[in-house]
C-alpha positions in Angstrom: -0.1 -0.1 0.1 2.9 2.5 0.8 4.5 1.7 -2.5 1.3 2.3 -4.3 0.8 5.8 -2.5 4.5 6.7 -3.3 4.0 5.8 -7.0 1.1 8.1 -7.0 2.9 10.9 -5.5 5.6 10.7 -7.9 3.2 10.8 -10.7 1.5 13.7 -9.6 5.2 15.5 -9.1 5.9 14.6 -12.5 2.9 16.1 -14.1 3.0 19.1 -12.0 6.4 19.6 -13.4 5.2 19.2 -17.0 2.1 21.5 -16.3 4.6 24.3 -15.0 6.2 24.6 -18.4 4.9 27.3 -20.7 2.4 25.8 -23.2 4.0 25.0 -26.6 2.3 27.0 -29.5 0.3 25.0 -32.1 1.2 25.0 -35.7 -0.9 23.4 -38.3 -0.6 22.4 -42.0 -2.8 24.6 -43.5 -2.0 27.0 -46.5 -1.9 30.9 -45.6 -0.6 34.2 -47.1 1.6 36.8 -45.8 -0.5 39.5 -44.2 0.7 42.3 -46.6 -2.3 44.6 -45.4 -0.9 44.7 -42.1 2.4 45.1 -43.0 1.6 47.8 -45.4 -0.8 49.9 -43.1 1.5 49.6 -40.2 3.5 52.6 -39.0 7.2 51.2 -39.1 10.8 52.8 -39.0 12.2 50.3 -41.6 10.2 50.0 -44.7 11.3 46.3 -44.9 10.6 45.1 -41.2 7.5 45.6 -39.0 8.2 45.0 -35.2 5.4 45.0 -32.9 4.9 44.2 -29.0 1.2 43.4 -28.5 -0.7 44.1 -25.6 -0.4 40.6 -24.1 3.2 40.8 -24.3 3.8 38.8 -27.4 6.5 40.0 -29.9 5.7 39.7 -33.7 8.1 40.6 -36.5 7.3 40.6 -40.1 10.0 40.9 -42.7 9.5 41.6 -46.5 12.5 41.6 -48.6 13.5 40.9 -52.2 14.3 37.1 -51.0 11.0 36.6 -49.8 8.9 37.4 -46.8 9.0 36.1 -43.2 7.1 36.4 -39.9 8.1 35.4 -36.2 6.0 35.4 -33.2 7.2 34.8 -29.7 4.6 34.3 -26.7 5.3 36.2 -23.4 7.4 34.0 -21.1 7.7 31.3 -23.8 10.6 29.0 -24.7 9.3 28.9 -28.0 9.1 30.9 -31.4 6.6 30.5 -34.4 8.6 31.0 -37.6 7.0 31.3 -41.2 8.6 31.8 -44.4 6.6 32.9 -47.6 7.6 33.0 -51.2 7.7 36.5 -52.9 4.2 36.0 -53.9 3.2 35.6 -50.4 2.4 32.0 -50.4 3.5 30.4 -47.4 6.7 28.0 -48.1 7.7 26.6 -44.6 6.3 26.9 -41.0 7.3 25.4 -37.6 8.4 26.1 -34.2 12.0 26.8 -32.8 12.9 27.6 -29.3 13.2 31.1 -28.6 16.9 31.7 -29.5 16.5 29.8 -32.8 19.3 27.4 -31.9 17.0 24.5 -33.2 13.9 23.7 -34.9 11.1 22.0 -32.9 8.3 19.7 -33.5 6.7 19.2 -37.0 8.0 21.8 -39.9 5.6 22.0 -42.7 6.8 22.6 -46.4 4.7 23.9 -49.2 5.5 24.3 -53.0 4.7 27.6 -54.8 1.2 26.7 -55.5 0.5 26.1 -51.8 0.4 22.3 -51.9 1.8 20.8 -48.8 4.7 18.9 -50.0 6.8 17.8 -46.9 6.3 17.2 -43.1 9.5 16.8 -40.9 9.4 15.8 -37.3 12.7 17.5 -35.8 11.7 15.9 -32.4 11.4 12.1 -33.5 15.3 11.1 -32.9 15.1 12.7 -29.3 13.7 10.5 -26.9 15.4 12.8 -24.1 12.9 15.8 -25.0 13.4 19.5 -24.8 11.3 19.4 -21.6 13.6 17.1 -20.0 16.6 19.5 -21.1 14.8 22.3 -19.2 14.4 20.2 -16.1 18.1 19.1 -16.1 19.0 22.7 -16.5 16.8 23.8 -13.6 18.4 20.9 -11.5 21.9 21.8 -12.4 20.9 25.9 -11.8 21.4 26.7 -15.2 19.0 29.6 -16.2 17.3 29.5 -19.5 15.9 32.7 -20.3 12.1 33.0 -21.4 11.2 35.1 -24.6 10.7 37.5 -25.9 14.5 37.8 -26.2 14.4 41.0 -28.5 18.0 41.8 -28.6 21.0 40.7 -27.0 21.7 42.5 -23.6 24.5 40.4 -22.7 25.0 36.5 -22.3 22.0 34.0 -22.8 22.5 30.6 -21.9 21.9 28.3 -25.0 20.4 25.0 -25.9 21.0 23.4 -29.3 20.9 19.8 -30.8 22.2 18.0 -33.7 22.6 14.5 -35.2 26.4 13.6 -34.8 27.7 10.2 -36.1 23.9 9.2 -36.6 23.1 9.8 -32.9 20.9 12.6 -31.4 23.0 15.0 -29.1 21.9 17.9 -27.2 24.3 20.9 -26.2 23.8 23.2 -23.4 25.9 26.2 -23.3 26.0 28.0 -20.3 28.1 30.8 -18.3 29.7 28.8 -15.8 31.8 31.7 -14.6 32.0 35.3 -15.5 34.8 34.6 -17.8 34.1 30.9 -18.7 31.6 29.2 -20.6 30.8 25.5 -20.5 29.3 23.1 -23.0 27.6 20.0 -21.7 26.9 17.5 -24.2 23.9 14.9 -23.4 22.9 11.8 -25.3 19.6 12.6 -26.9 18.0 9.1 -26.0 19.2 8.6 -22.5 19.8 12.1 -21.5 23.4 11.0 -20.1 26.1 13.4 -20.1 28.7 12.3 -22.6 31.2 15.2 -22.4 31.9 18.6 -21.3 34.1 21.2 -22.4 35.0 25.1 -21.9 36.1 28.3 -23.5 36.8 31.8 -22.3 34.3 34.4 -22.4 35.2 38.0 -22.9 32.1 40.4 -22.3 32.7 43.2 -24.7 
């Protein structure tokens, strides 16, 4: 009976830890177009970029250049950023989530042809059994601060989380300011979460 109650307690603690994480924004696979009306009718200092902070604290940025058009959105107190890329015609080209420092893509990304047909879906989370949420908990337990967004511009050092496939294996990397003049990189196995290596380099704050 004691073991049963202990199991229930551990499950509740785990669920509460997950529920305390900021909600992940939702991305769907529907066709859409760049909001040219909003872009053209807004007051902006730069004729090619619209930056706006909404009343709820969400930061959005619309970019209209010769290469195409773009949109990013970072909710208040979020680890996530919505990114959308459009063809010069304004039709959606690709969209998905990244972390708020744009060091890795997260979840399913959708790609479209110029006519608006969905042509590809890529799940960037699939190889990583040890999830981004697990990494956030790891950082919390190690006392490594990961800033929530919007991160509008650099105001000094921000600890970074990134991931990659290395020798066919998923790898997480945490790059954090261990001392005022020293950065540590922690590499973790993307399947088990086990630390597989650390390294350091000097940091000079200009």
